[in-house]
PyMOL CGO cylinders between C-alpha atoms (Angstrom):
from pymol import cmd
from pymol.cgo import CYLINDER

trace = [
    CYLINDER, -5.63, -14.58, 2.93, -4.59, -11.95, 5.44, 0.3, 1, 1, 1, 1, 1, 1,
    CYLINDER, -4.59, -11.95, 5.44, -5.09, -8.23, 5.86, 0.3, 1, 1, 1, 1, 1, 1,
    CYLINDER, -5.09, -8.23, 5.86, -1.80, -6.36, 6.08, 0.3, 1, 1, 1, 1, 1, 1,
    CYLINDER, -1.80, -6.36, 6.08, -1.14, -2.79, 7.18, 0.3, 1, 1, 1, 1, 1, 1,
    CYLINDER, -1.14, -2.79, 7.18, 1.96, -1.15, 5.71, 0.3, 1, 1, 1, 1, 1, 1,
    CYLINDER, 1.96, -1.15, 5.71, 3.68, 2.07, 6.78, 0.3, 1, 1, 1, 1, 1, 1,
    CYLINDER, 3.68, 2.07, 6.78, 5.88, 3.51, 4.06, 0.3, 1, 1, 1, 1, 1, 1,
    CYLINDER, 5.88, 3.51, 4.06, 8.46, 6.22, 4.80, 0.3, 1, 1, 1, 1, 1, 1,
    CYLINDER, 8.46, 6.22, 4.80, 10.60, 8.39, 2.55, 0.3, 1, 1, 1, 1, 1, 1,
    CYLINDER, 10.60, 8.39, 2.55, 9.72, 10.80, -0.21, 0.3, 1, 1, 1, 1, 1, 1,
    CYLINDER, 9.72, 10.80, -0.21, 6.23, 9.42, -0.74, 0.3, 1, 1, 1, 1, 1, 1,
    CYLINDER, 6.23, 9.42, -0.74, 3.94, 12.46, -0.70, 0.3, 1, 1, 1, 1, 1, 1,
    CYLINDER, 3.94, 12.46, -0.70, 3.53, 14.88, -3.56, 0.3, 1, 1, 1, 1, 1, 1,
    CYLINDER, 3.53, 14.88, -3.56, 5.18, 12.48, -6.04, 0.3, 1, 1, 1, 1, 1, 1,
    CYLINDER, 5.18, 12.48, -6.04, 2.15, 10.50, -7.35, 0.3, 1, 1, 1, 1, 1, 1,
    CYLINDER, 2.15, 10.50, -7.35, 3.03, 7.63, -5.02, 0.3, 1, 1, 1, 1, 1, 1,
    CYLINDER, 3.03, 7.63, -5.02, -0.55, 6.81, -3.96, 0.3, 1, 1, 1, 1, 1, 1,
    CYLINDER, -0.55, 6.81, -3.96, -1.85, 6.93, -7.55, 0.3, 1, 1, 1, 1, 1, 1,
    CYLINDER, -1.85, 6.93, -7.55, 0.90, 4.58, -8.73, 0.3, 1, 1, 1, 1, 1, 1,
    CYLINDER, 0.90, 4.58, -8.73, 0.24, 2.14, -5.89, 0.3, 1, 1, 1, 1, 1, 1,
    CYLINDER, 0.24, 2.14, -5.89, -3.50, 2.27, -6.55, 0.3, 1, 1, 1, 1, 1, 1,
    CYLINDER, -3.50, 2.27, -6.55, -3.02, 1.52, -10.25, 0.3, 1, 1, 1, 1, 1, 1,
    CYLINDER, -3.02, 1.52, -10.25, -0.59, -1.35, -9.66, 0.3, 1, 1, 1, 1, 1, 1,
    CYLINDER, -0.59, -1.35, -9.66, -2.77, -2.89, -6.93, 0.3, 1, 1, 1, 1, 1, 1,
    CYLINDER, -2.77, -2.89, -6.93, -5.90, -2.60, -9.06, 0.3, 1, 1, 1, 1, 1, 1,
    CYLINDER, -5.90, -2.60, -9.06, -4.05, -4.26, -11.95, 0.3, 1, 1, 1, 1, 1, 1,
    CYLINDER, -4.05, -4.26, -11.95, -3.21, -7.15, -9.61, 0.3, 1, 1, 1, 1, 1, 1,
    CYLINDER, -3.21, -7.15, -9.61, -6.83, -7.28, -8.38, 0.3, 1, 1, 1, 1, 1, 1,
    CYLINDER, -6.83, -7.28, -8.38, -5.74, -6.48, -4.82, 0.3, 1, 1, 1, 1, 1, 1,
    CYLINDER, -5.74, -6.48, -4.82, -8.32, -4.97, -2.49, 0.3, 1, 1, 1, 1, 1, 1,
    CYLINDER, -8.32, -4.97, -2.49, -7.58, -2.28, 0.06, 0.3, 1, 1, 1, 1, 1, 1,
    CYLINDER, -7.58, -2.28, 0.06, -6.54, 1.35, 0.22, 0.3, 1, 1, 1, 1, 1, 1,
    CYLINDER, -6.54, 1.35, 0.22, -3.62, 3.76, 0.39, 0.3, 1, 1, 1, 1, 1, 1,
    CYLINDER, -3.62, 3.76, 0.39, -3.57, 7.13, 2.17, 0.3, 1, 1, 1, 1, 1, 1,
    CYLINDER, -3.57, 7.13, 2.17, -1.25, 9.93, 3.25, 0.3, 1, 1, 1, 1, 1, 1,
    CYLINDER, -1.25, 9.93, 3.25, -0.50, 10.33, 6.95, 0.3, 1, 1, 1, 1, 1, 1,
    CYLINDER, -0.50, 10.33, 6.95, 0.12, 13.65, 8.68, 0.3, 1, 1, 1, 1, 1, 1,
    CYLINDER, 0.12, 13.65, 8.68, 3.75, 12.77, 9.48, 0.3, 1, 1, 1, 1, 1, 1,
    CYLINDER, 3.75, 12.77, 9.48, 4.67, 12.60, 5.77, 0.3, 1, 1, 1, 1, 1, 1,
    CYLINDER, 4.67, 12.60, 5.77, 4.46, 8.81, 5.49, 0.3, 1, 1, 1, 1, 1, 1,
    CYLINDER, 4.46, 8.81, 5.49, 1.89, 6.69, 3.67, 0.3, 1, 1, 1, 1, 1, 1,
    CYLINDER, 1.89, 6.69, 3.67, -0.32, 3.91, 5.00, 0.3, 1, 1, 1, 1, 1, 1,
    CYLINDER, -0.32, 3.91, 5.00, -1.54, 1.04, 2.84, 0.3, 1, 1, 1, 1, 1, 1,
    CYLINDER, -1.54, 1.04, 2.84, -3.92, -1.72, 3.87, 0.3, 1, 1, 1, 1, 1, 1,
    CYLINDER, -3.92, -1.72, 3.87, -4.33, -4.72, 1.58, 0.3, 1, 1, 1, 1, 1, 1,
    CYLINDER, -4.33, -4.72, 1.58, -6.02, -8.12, 1.52, 0.3, 1, 1, 1, 1, 1, 1,
    CYLINDER, -6.02, -8.12, 1.52, -3.31, -10.46, 0.24, 0.3, 1, 1, 1, 1, 1, 1,
    CYLINDER, -3.31, -10.46, 0.24, -2.78, -14.14, -0.31, 0.3, 1, 1, 1, 1, 1, 1,
    CYLINDER, -2.78, -14.14, -0.31, 0.52, -15.38, 1.11, 0.3, 1, 1, 1, 1, 1, 1,
    CYLINDER, 0.52, -15.38, 1.11, 2.05, -15.61, -2.37, 0.3, 1, 1, 1, 1, 1, 1,
    CYLINDER, 2.05, -15.61, -2.37, 1.17, -11.94, -3.08, 0.3, 1, 1, 1, 1, 1, 1,
    CYLINDER, 1.17, -11.94, -3.08, 3.01, -10.42, -0.11, 0.3, 1, 1, 1, 1, 1, 1,
    CYLINDER, 3.01, -10.42, -0.11, 6.48, -10.16, -1.68, 0.3, 1, 1, 1, 1, 1, 1,
    CYLINDER, 6.48, -10.16, -1.68, 5.08, -8.77, -4.94, 0.3, 1, 1, 1, 1, 1, 1,
    CYLINDER, 5.08, -8.77, -4.94, 3.06, -6.12, -3.09, 0.3, 1, 1, 1, 1, 1, 1,
    CYLINDER, 3.06, -6.12, -3.09, 6.10, -5.10, -1.03, 0.3, 1, 1, 1, 1, 1, 1,
    CYLINDER, 6.10, -5.10, -1.03, 8.00, -4.69, -4.32, 0.3, 1, 1, 1, 1, 1, 1,
    CYLINDER, 8.00, -4.69, -4.32, 5.20, -2.47, -5.64, 0.3, 1, 1, 1, 1, 1, 1,
    CYLINDER, 5.20, -2.47, -5.64, 5.42, -0.36, -2.49, 0.3, 1, 1, 1, 1, 1, 1,
    CYLINDER, 5.42, -0.36, -2.49, 9.24, -0.21, -2.67, 0.3, 1, 1, 1, 1, 1, 1,
    CYLINDER, 9.24, -0.21, -2.67, 9.30, 0.81, -6.34, 0.3, 1, 1, 1, 1, 1, 1,
    CYLINDER, 9.30, 0.81, -6.34, 6.50, 3.38, -5.96, 0.3, 1, 1, 1, 1, 1, 1,
    CYLINDER, 6.50, 3.38, -5.96, 6.36, 6.15, -8.54, 0.3, 1, 1, 1, 1, 1, 1,
    CYLINDER, 6.36, 6.15, -8.54, 9.27, 7.43, -10.64, 0.3, 1, 1, 1, 1, 1, 1,
    CYLINDER, 9.27, 7.43, -10.64, 9.65, 10.47, -8.33, 0.3, 1, 1, 1, 1, 1, 1,
    CYLINDER, 9.65, 10.47, -8.33, 9.30, 8.66, -5.00, 0.3, 1, 1, 1, 1, 1, 1,
    CYLINDER, 9.30, 8.66, -5.00, 12.14, 7.44, -2.79, 0.3, 1, 1, 1, 1, 1, 1,
    CYLINDER, 12.14, 7.44, -2.79, 11.09, 4.80, -0.27, 0.3, 1, 1, 1, 1, 1, 1,
    CYLINDER, 11.09, 4.80, -0.27, 13.43, 4.51, 2.71, 0.3, 1, 1, 1, 1, 1, 1,
    CYLINDER, 13.43, 4.51, 2.71, 11.48, 2.10, 4.93, 0.3, 1, 1, 1, 1, 1, 1,
    CYLINDER, 11.48, 2.10, 4.93, 8.49, -0.23, 4.84, 0.3, 1, 1, 1, 1, 1, 1,
    CYLINDER, 8.49, -0.23, 4.84, 7.05, -1.71, 8.01, 0.3, 1, 1, 1, 1, 1, 1,
    CYLINDER, 7.05, -1.71, 8.01, 4.08, -4.04, 8.06, 0.3, 1, 1, 1, 1, 1, 1,
    CYLINDER, 4.08, -4.04, 8.06, 1.88, -6.04, 10.35, 0.3, 1, 1, 1, 1, 1, 1,
    CYLINDER, 1.88, -6.04, 10.35, -0.95, -8.51, 9.99, 0.3, 1, 1, 1, 1, 1, 1,
    CYLINDER, -0.95, -8.51, 9.99, -4.25, -7.09, 11.17, 0.3, 1, 1, 1, 1, 1, 1,
    CYLINDER, -4.25, -7.09, 11.17, -6.17, -9.57, 13.27, 0.3, 1, 1, 1, 1, 1, 1,
    CYLINDER, -6.17, -9.57, 13.27, -9.55, -8.14, 12.39, 0.3, 1, 1, 1, 1, 1, 1,
    CYLINDER, -9.55, -8.14, 12.39, -10.55, -5.83, 9.61, 0.3, 1, 1, 1, 1, 1, 1,
    CYLINDER, -10.55, -5.83, 9.61, -14.28, -5.74, 9.13, 0.3, 1, 1, 1, 1, 1, 1,
    CYLINDER, -14.28, -5.74, 9.13, -14.13, -3.09, 6.43, 0.3, 1, 1, 1, 1, 1, 1,
    CYLINDER, -14.13, -3.09, 6.43, -15.20, -4.10, 2.97, 0.3, 1, 1, 1, 1, 1, 1,
    CYLINDER, -15.20, -4.10, 2.97, -13.21, -2.82, 0.02, 0.3, 1, 1, 1, 1, 1, 1,
    CYLINDER, -13.21, -2.82, 0.02, -14.34, -2.54, -3.55, 0.3, 1, 1, 1, 1, 1, 1,
    CYLINDER, -14.34, -2.54, -3.55, -11.06, -2.65, -5.41, 0.3, 1, 1, 1, 1, 1, 1,
    CYLINDER, -11.06, -2.65, -5.41, -8.10, -0.58, -4.26, 0.3, 1, 1, 1, 1, 1, 1,
    CYLINDER, -8.10, -0.58, -4.26, -8.82, 3.04, -3.45, 0.3, 1, 1, 1, 1, 1, 1,
    CYLINDER, -8.82, 3.04, -3.45, -7.01, 6.22, -2.53, 0.3, 1, 1, 1, 1, 1, 1,
    CYLINDER, -7.01, 6.22, -2.53, -8.23, 7.80, 0.68, 0.3, 1, 1, 1, 1, 1, 1,
]
cmd.load_cgo(trace, "trace")
């Protein structure tokens, strides 16, 4: 299990993107969070098993019906001492 940080660009604010991601992640019992960034992008942090990574990227890519994702970058976080209770919107 690894902690991943994702940066999602495109039309991802003001289109129910975070709510959709939160619902899909909670359905998959993924822990972490999603939040808007001041530059118009969205950040997501998630605890994922290796076999969940591709599915979570698909969730981020599909987003909400009104969103248009143009880019997803991610990295593995070496240390994340935060504890998450489910998947929340920040």
